[in-house]
N, C-alpha and C positions, 0 to 999 in steps of 0.2 A: 897267585895269578890275578892279574887285573882282569875285571869283567869285560865283555865285549863292548866296544865303544871307548875304552880308555887307551890312550896311546902315550908311550914314552916320547919326550920331546925330540930326541935325536931321530928316532925311527919314524916318528910322525912327520918330521920335516922331510925325510927321505920319501915317504909315501905321497905327501902333498905335492912333492915336485915331479912325481912321475908323469911322463907324457904318454897319454893313452894311445895316440896313433903310433908312437914309438913302441909301446908295449905290444900292440897288435903285430906290428912288423917284426918285432923280436920273437914273438911266439911263432909266427910263420917260419922265420929263419931257423928257429930252434928245431921245430918239428920237421923241417925239411932235411935236417941232418940225419934223420932216421932212414935207413935203408929198409923199405918195406919188404916183408917177407910174406909167405903164405899163411903166417900165424898172426892173426889180428890181435889176439890177447897179448902175444909177445910184443907186438908193436905198441900196444897201449901201455905195457909195462915200461917200455923204453921211453915213452912220452912222459909217464909219471915221474920217472927218474930225472929226466931233463928239466921238468917243471920245478921239482924240488931243488935241483942244483942251480938253476937260473934265478929262481925267485925267493929262495929261502930267506935272504937278508931283507928284501923289500917287503915281504909279506909275513916273515917269521914262520915259514913252513918248515917243520922239523922232520916230517916223515911223509911218505906216500904209500898207499895200499891199493891194490887192484882186485876187485871182486868180480866173479863171473856167476851169472844166475844158472843154477841147476835145479830145475823143477820149482819147488816152493822156497828156495833159499839162495842166498848169495854166498858162495865159497871163496875164502881168501886165496888168491892165486899167487900174488907176489907182494913183497913189502920192501921199502927202501928208506933209509940206508941200513937199518939194523932190524933184526927179528924181535920186535917188540910184542908181537901177538903170537899165540900158539899156531903152529903150522897146520893148515887144513881147517881152521876154525870157520864156522858158517853163521850167517845171520838170517833169521827168518825174513821172508820177503814181506811179511806183514808188520814187521817192526815199524812203529810209527815214524820214526825219522826217515826210513826207506820209503814208506808210502808217500811222505811229504816230498821226498827227493825225486820220485818218479813223477810226481805231478808238477813240480816246479822246475826240475832240472838242476837246481843248485840250492844248497842248504848250509847254514852254520849254526852249530849247537854246542853247548857246553853241558857237563854234568850238573843236574839241578833244573835244567829246562824241562818243561812238560813233555812226557812221552819218552825221555831219554833214560835208558836202563843203566844205572850207575855201575852195577855189577858187571854188565857186559862190556861197557867202555873201559873199565879198570882192567878187565882181562886183556883187552886190546892195547892196553898201556896208554890210554887217551884220557885227557882231561877236557880238551876243547877240540872240535873237529869241524871241517868243512868238506863238502863232497859235491861231485858232479856226476850226473848220469849220462851215458853216452851210448851210441850204438843203436841198432834197430831194436825198438821196443824195450829200451833201457836194459839191454842185456849185460851191459858192463858198467861198473861203478868205479870211480876213483875217489878215495877219501884221503884227506890231508890232515895231519896232526898240526895243531897251532901251539906256538910257544906261550910265554907269559904275558903277552899283550895281543890285542886284536882290535881292528877297526871293522866292524861288521859291514858297513856300506862299501869300504875300500876292498876288503877281501871278496865279498860277494860280487862286486862289479868285475873284479879281475878274474875271478874264477868263471863268470859267465863268458867273458872274453875267451878264456882258455877252452871252455866247453864249445864254444862257437867254432873256434879254430879246429879243434880236434874233430868235431862233427864234419867240418868241411873236408878235413884230410881223410877221414874214413869214407865219406861219400865219394870223394875223388878217387881214392883207391878202389872202391867197389866199381866205379864207373870205368876206370882204366882196365880193371879185370874183365868187365863185360866187353868192352871194346876190343881187348886183346883176344878174348875168346871169339868174338865176332870175326876178327882178322884171321884167326886160325881156321875158322869155318870157311871163310871166303878163300883163303889160300888153298885149303884142301879141295876146293871145287875147281880150281884152275888145273889144267892138264899138267902132269908132273914132267912129261917130255913131249916134244913135237912128234907127230905121227910119221911113221915110215909108210909111205903110199906111192907105189908106182915110181914114176920119174918126176915127181913133185917134191920140192923143198918147201917146208912150212915153218913159219915162226911167228910168235906173237909176244907182245908185252904190254903190260898195263901198269900205269902209275896213278894211284889214288890222290885226290886233293887233300884228303884227310887221312886218318889212320886206316879207315876202311872206306871203300868207294862204291859208286853205283854202276861201274863198268865191270863186265865179265866177258870172257871169250871162252869158247869150248870147241873141242873136236869130238864128233860122235862117230863111232865105228858102226855105221848102219848095216854094212855087210862087208865081205871081203872085197867087194868091187865098188863100194860107195863109201865115201868119207863125208860126214856132215861138218860143216863149219858154221859157227854161230858167234855173233857179237852183239851184246845187249848193253843198253845204257838206260839206267832208271833215272827219272826226273830228280834233280838235285844231286846231292852227294852226301857222304857220311853214312851212319849206321842205317837209317831207314831206307835210304837208296840201295845200300848193299843187300839188305834183306829182300827188297823187291827183285833186284837183279838175280839174286840167288834163287828165288822162286821161279823165275822165268827159265833159268837154265835147267833146274831140276824138272820143271814141267816138260821141257823139250826132251830131256833124257828119257822121261817116262813114256812120252807120247809117240816118239819117232819110230817108225818101223819101215822096213824096205818096201812093203807092198801097200803102205798107207800114204795116201796123198798128203804131201807136207803141208798144204794149205789148210786141210782139215784139222791137223794138230795146232796149227797157229790160230785158227779160229776158236778152237776149244780153249787154248791158253789165253786168248783175249777175253773170253767170257769169265775166266777165273780171275784175271787181273782186275777186270771191271767190278767184280763184286768185293774186292778188297776193301777194308775199311780205313786203310792208310790214306792220309791227306793227299800225298803226292803218288797217286796210283797209275802213273803213266810210264811206259817202258818202250823205247824204240828197240827194234830187234831186226837184225839181218840174219836169215838162215839160208844156207845153200848146200846142196848135195852135189859133190863132184865125183863123176865116174872116171874110171881109169883111162878111158878113151878121150877125156877131155870135155865131155858134155857136163855142163853145169845147170842144174835146175835150182831156182831160188825164189824167195819171196821176201820183199823188203817192207817191214811194218814200221813206216815212219822214221827209218834210220837214214843218216847221211849216205847217199848212194856210193857204194864201193866203186873203185876205179879199175878197169881192165885195160892194160896197155898191150896192144897186139899190132905188130907191124907198124910201129910209130904212131898209131891212131889210139885215141881214148874212147872207151865206152863206159857210160855211167849206168849202174844197175839200179833202176828206179821201180821196176814193176813190183806191185804188192798191194799195199793199202794203208790204212790209218795206223798211227801209233797205237800200241796195245793200251786198253783201258777205257778211253772216253765213251766209246760206243760198243756195248755188248753184242750188238747185231752185225758188226762190220764183217764184210767179206773180203777175202784176200785172193789175188791172182798169182799165178806162177810166171816167172820169167825164164828165159833160156839164153845161155851164151856158151861159148866154146873157149877152153883154156888150151890152145894149141902150143906145141913146143916153142919155147922162147917167149911165151906170154907171162905178164906179171898180173896178178890179182892182188888188190890192196883194199882192205876194209879198215875203217877207222871210226872213232867217235868224235863228237864235235868239240870235245876238249882239245883236240889237235888243231883243228882248222880255226877255232875261236880263241886260241891262245894269243894274248895281246902284248904288244911292246909298250914302252913307256909313253908313247903317244896315243895309245888305245887303238892302234891299227891292228887288225887281226891277221894271223899267219895265212889263212885262206886255202882254198883248194888249188889255186894256180901254183903256189909254191911247193905243194905236194907233187904236182905233175912235173914241175921242174926238176925235183929230185929223182923222180922216176926215170926221166929221160936224160939225166946228166951223165950217165955211164951205163955200160952193160952190166947188169946185175945178175949174178949166178947163185948167190946165197941169200936166202930170205932174211937171215938174221942181220946181215950187213946192211940191207936196206932199211929194216925196222930200226937199227941203232942210228943210222944216218938221219932218219926222220926225227927221232927224239933229240939228237944232238942239234939238228937245225932249229927245232922248236925251242929248245932251251937257249940257244944263242940268240934267237929272234926276240924272246921275252926276257932276256938278260938273266936267265936262270932263276928268276923270281918263282916263288911257290905258285903252282898252277891254281887257277880259280875253279877249274873243273877236272874231273878225272880224264886221264888220257890213255887211249888204247889203240894199238895198231896190230893188225894181222896181215901177213903177206904170204902169198903162195907163188912160187916161180917154177914153171915147168921147164925141164932141162931141154936143151936143143940137141943133146947127144943121143941118148938111148931113145928108141921108138916107144910107143905106147905099149904098156904091159897088158 
């Protein structure tokens, strides 16, 4: 076997001609072929196999092995293409090449190098090897056997690139898992069904700008005669905003009681939000309690004012106070309105009215009002769907810049109050 640094002419020409940008792209394309599972080690084994298959000619990689750390040793988990090492063999974590690997991230050694145990390597069927450490705290190692030639600089550079791409994929996968979990949590907070409450028809929908969003809506069964309705919008969007909106909704659920003044709960919630260490600790919130006879008591904490359409006239529900967060001592007032038979109540977040077209004109409140008066609405869901369809058409169905939420309550003109 030629020592490291000696290259056969034909293979040397192949390596010298390698395009590093192309190599990086090829690595990403190769690793993207892997369908990620819940088993990170299995994913890594698939990555090692693909690396051997794709680069064995250019780098003379002849085999790949994946090791998983268990306590004070690294246990062989998988090898490819053939079983050259005893199944289940382990290597001490304090083996000098492994200590070097965990420090540097990438190594290349042959039997005869300082610290290399010739007996151990021969048991593994290895004369010359390179390895990379990946995963959190170097929990995973991939070792590659090299053929009878090697260019140390070329192999190490390439394996560093491979390690970088694999690390990105592992982190990307971990982030996707976290975001997916956050989305599941967020979806679990949304009401599963619309409430059945007197002669009111209720419907909501929320579309996040990202995988998870900062908008949430909720229905709270305050009592058998009072339905709570909440719409919250955290500053920004994405995961941090989603966590803030979640906290606001959970805080409401914990604090709202039939005989407790709703503004007292909102003031307490405001103090909690204000103490948050998150950078964007601002949440707009509209919360209302609707009684069966049509009386609605509400408080608006810096939220776009919901619209009430009654007898052809609009009312905007503005009474309340500051957005939650900036001022821990903020006080909030209660407002009152009536949802009489035939009345439409519509709450929304600013992702609806601030949706922009190609000329950067915004959808606006007036277009919302036009939709509300465009026909006689009897089903809340039909009105919600019509609003989202109109916003999508206005913005040419491009991805929204902000989360979008609409809640509608329509009181029937048929049955009387329950």
